[in-house]
N, C-alpha and C positions, 0 to 999 in steps of 0.2 A: 742618913741612909736614903738611897734613891727608891722611889716608889716604882715598882715594875710596870704598873699600868701606864706610865708615862715614858717608858724606855722603848727604843726601836725593837720591833718584833718582826724580824724578816719572815719567819714562817707564817705569821698571821697576815702580813701584807701580801705575800705571794698567794696565800689562799684566797684573799679577798679579790686580787686581780684575776686569779684563775676563774673564780666564779663569775666575774664580770664578763669574761670572754666565753662563757658557756651559755647554751640555751637552756634556761630553767623553766620547766613546764609551769604554767599558772595553776593555781588552786590546790597546790600540794602542801601549803604552808601550815604549820602550827601557829595559831594566832597568839599575839602578845597578851598576857593576862591583864585584866582590867585593874588588878590590885597592884598598888605601889610595892615593888620588891623590897623585902627587908634586907636580904643578903644578895650580893652581887653574884654574877655568873662568870665562868671562865670566858675570856674574850673570844676564843675560838668557837665556843658554844653560842655566843651572841651572834657571830657571823652566820652560823648554821641556821639560827632562828630567823634572822632578818633577811637573809639573802632571797628566799622565795617570795617574801612579801615586797621587798624593795625592787628587786631585779625582774621578777616574773610578772608582777602586777602592773608595772608602769607602762605607759605608752612607749612604743619604739619609734622615736621621732625620726630616725634614719631609714625607716621601712619604705619600700617602694611606693606605697599608697598613703604615706603620711603627708597630706597636703590640706589639713584642716585649719591650722592656726598659724600664728606668727611665731612659732616656736620651732627653731631648727635643731638638728642634731649638733653636737659639739665635736670638734676635731680631737683626735686622740692626744695630741700634744697638751691640750688643756686638762685632760684627765691626770696626766703625769705631773704637771706643775701644780695642779690643785692639791695633789698629795703633799707636795713640798709646802705649799701655803698652809695647809692644815697642821702640818708638823711644827712650823715655825710660829704661826699665829701672830704675825707682825701687825703692828698698829701704826698706821700713818700719822696718827695724832702726835706721836712721839718719834721724831726723826732718828733719834739715837737707836731705837729698836728696829728700824726699818730702812736703813740707808739705801739699799738697792731697790726696794719696793717703791720708794719715793722717786728714785731716778727713773725707774721703769715707767711709772705714770707720766712723769714730765716728758719722757722720750716720745711716748705714743701720742700725747697731746700735741707736742711740738711737731710731729709728723702730720697729724690729722688736721689740726686747726687751720693751717694755711690753705688747705684744699677747699675750705669753705669761706675763705676770706676773713677768718677769725684770727685773733692774736693770741688766744690761750683759753684756758678753762680748767676744769678738774673732773674726775670721775665721781660718780654717785652710785647708789644702790639700785637705781632703776630710773626710768624716764618720768615717773611720777615725782620723784625727788628732784630730777633735773628740771622739770617744768616749774615746780615750786621755786627752785633756786633762781631761775631766770626771772620769774615775775617778781620775786622779792627784790632782786637787784634793780629791776625797772621801777618799782615803788620807791626804793631808797635813792637811786641815783637820778631818775628822771621825774620824780614826784607825780607819777601818774595816779589818777583817781578812779579809773574804770578799765575793765578788760572787755575787749570786743572780740568775738569769736563766731565761727559758724555753728549752726545747730548740729553739725556732724563732728564737732571736735571731741576729743577723748575726754572722758569724765575727770581725768586727773587735773585738767586745767580749771574745771569748776571747783574741785576740791581745794586747789591752790588759792583760788580767789576767796573761798570761804575762810581759809586759814588766815589769809592776809587782810581780810576785811574789806575787800574791794568788790564793788558791784559788777555784775556780768550783763552785757548786752549781747544777746544771740542774734545772729543774722541768718536769714534764710539761705538755702542752697537751690541751685538749679536742678534740672532733671538729671544731670550727670553727677550730682552730689558735691559740687564745688561751691564755695562761697560766692554769692552774687555781690560783686564789688559795687554795683550801682545802688545797692541797698544800704551801703555804709553811710554813717552820719557825715555830714559836711565838715563838722569840726571834731577832729581827733587829736587835738593839740595837748590834751591831758589824758590820752588813752594809750593802752597797750593793744595793739592789733596782733591776734594770734592767727597765724596761717599754717595750714597742715601740708606737710610733704608726705602724703600717704595716710589718708584717713583709715581708722581702724576697720570700719565695715566694708568699704569699697576700694581702699587704696588710692583714692584720688588726690591730686596735688592741687591745692588752692592757687588762684592766680598770683604768682610771686611778684608780678609787676606792681602789686599793691604795696610792696615793701617801700617804706619811706613816707607814706602819707599820714602815719600816726607818730606820736611822740616817740614810741618804742615799738619795734616789730619783733616779735618772737616766732620763730618757725619751729613747730613740733615736727621734727624729722625723725622721730623714734623709729619708724619703719623704713622709710625710703631714702634717707639721707646717704646711706652707703652707695647708692647708684652713682654718686659723684666719681667713683673709681672706674665706671664702666663707659661703654660707647653710648649709653643712654643719659649721660651727664647733662646733656642739653635740656632735659626735662626739669632740671633744677635751676635753670638759668635765673639769675637774680638773687639766689639764696645768699650770695656773698655780701649783699647789702643789708642783711638783717642785723639787728643788734644782738640777738642771742639765738642759739640753736640747741635743741636737745636731740640726742641720738641714743637709741637702745643698742648697746653693744651685744646684748643677748638675743637680738633679732638677726639682722643681716651681717653682723660681724662674728656670729657663731660662737658667742661666749656663754659659759655657764651662767645661770641666773644667780644673783641678779647683778647686772652690770650695765652701766650707762654713763653718759657724760653730758656736761653742759659747756657750751663754747660761747665766748663773747667777742664781739668786734673790738671793744676797748676793754680788754681783760683786766688791766691794772685798776681802772676806775671801778669796774663792776665788782672785782674782788675786794677792794678796799671798802666798798659800801656794805658788804656782807661779811666782814671779818670781826672777830672778837678775840680778845686776849684774856689770860687768866694767870695767876701767880704760879700755877704748876705747869704752864706751857712755855717752851722756849721760843716759839713762833706763834703768830696769830692763827686762830682756827677760821678757815674760810668756808663758808657755806652752811648747810643745814646740819650735816652730820659731824659728830664728834669723833669717837673711835670709828675707824673704818679699816677694812682689810686690803690686801695687796692685789686688787683686781687688775691693776695695770700690768702686773707680771704675766698674767694669763693672756691679756691682749697683746703684749709684746711678743710673747712666744708664738702666738697665732700669726701675727704679721711677719715674724721672722720665718715661720714655716711656710706661709702661703706667698708672701710678697704681695705687692699691689696687683700684679698680673693675676696671681692665683685668686685673690678676692674677687677681681673683676670677672674672671672666667666663671666662677661659681654663681655669682649673682646673675650674670648674663644667661647662664644656663637655666636658672629659675624663671627669668623673664621669658625665654624662648618656650619653656614648657607651658607657661601661662597663655602664651599666644596660640599654641597648638590647641589647647582646650577652648579658648574663646572663639577661634576660627571654627572649630567643630560645632559649638553651640550656635554661633551666628548663622551657620549655613544649614541648620537642621530645623525644619518647621515645627518639630515637636517640642522645641525648646525656646526660651526667651533669654537674651543676654541683657543685663542691666546697662552696661556700657563697655566700650573697649577698655581693657585694663591698661593702666599706666605704670603700675608698680607690682605686677605679678599677683594681683588679687582679682580673682574672677568671680563675679556674682551673677547667678543665673537661676532659672527655675523651669519646670515643665510648663508648656503652653496651656495644658489642661490641669487646673488646680487640683482635681480629684486624684491625680497621679503623684502628688507631692510625697505622700507617706510611702507609696510603693517604691518610688526611686530612692528615698532616704533609707529605707530598711534594706534595699537591695545593694547599696553601695558598700564597699569594704569598710569595716569598722575603723573609725579614726581618720577617714579620708575626706570628710566634708563637715563643715559647720553650717549653722544658719544665722541669718541676721534679718532683723525686721526694719524695713525702709518704708516710711510713710504708712505704716500699718500693715504692710504686706510682707509675707514671709518669703525669703530667698535663700538659695544655697550659696555658700561662700567657700571657695577654694583659695588657699594661700600657698604660694610656692616659695617656701623658706628652706626646703630640703633639697640640697644639691643631688641627692641620690633618688629623687622621685622618678617613677616610671610612668609618665603620663599616658603612654600607649596602652599599658595594662589597664589603667583607670578607664580610658575611653572604651576599650573592648567590653569591660563590665557594664559601663553605662549603656552601650549599644544593645547588649543582651537584655538589660532591664526595659529599654525602650521597645524593643521588639515584643517582649512579653506583655507590656502594657497595651500594645496595639491589638492584641488577641483577646483582651478582656471585654 
């Protein structure tokens, strides 16, 4: 006898989608009890209970002033395909259960890898895992004994080093936040050099001409690697010489979290070095993850929907918006710009430190984040949202600045 909780319920699904398309006021929800329920509820009642909490309370990442973090909205096509994925629950560990899901991932990797000079790779659950996988391959294949990175490198690389038992040497950065190549050790013959294509705090690209001076070079392209599609691809010149690259698909490829990939210049050797078999597997398991879902299907659907041109247009629009903001800041004596943005991350602050909180509290909620650089607090805007309205943001900022001048 089939369990009705596992059967398609068109009425329930239509209700869920309808609520998704509505504006649900925040703060009207009945909270979930702190007690573990003894008996279950009707699924429709569960939807009624959770919708105000899930849909109303969450940040709207596609809102016009959502420019605070590296978290974009997701295209509608991914909502639809995510529904299919949830229903099918395919596991790429077992090819027989997920034949098309495997094909989808192989297809998107085949499309993307050559753009970066790579021969292949695989998807992961985020760039933390992608970075760990790349450094693991470097240790196994190249016998590296040390990881060298800038002091602005994402914490996931230090986590990976800790897991792998490899020491870390941190190199200083210049006033622009980029790794100082002249501070690197003379001998990197047993080292992995990590270079950033878009640091988390400031979006800076480390000097990619340093690729090749170490035994293995890994580029953390979690944020900015998708600029390869755009007219700004020249900013990534040299990335094709890296041994490995990580990319967060849930950033500038607009995927639902969590989604990323690791790419290798010599994918066959790298994959072989991190593959394991078992009696219950028909094929070796490559990488950190065992069971994993059909993330490639969502990315395939997005690429089919957007095309390369559509991806480029949306990323270029984000970059243009960042340039509008940075131009405003650079030409206003009331504000300081950290550096000209390279990858649509604008870091700035009021010239008068006493006005920091006034500006922060006056800007639209969810429109700005903060970061601390060399002990100083700065504002940080990240243009990951193709629907951002930078002019509305600037108008509000101008209002705040005029108010501050009267105090």
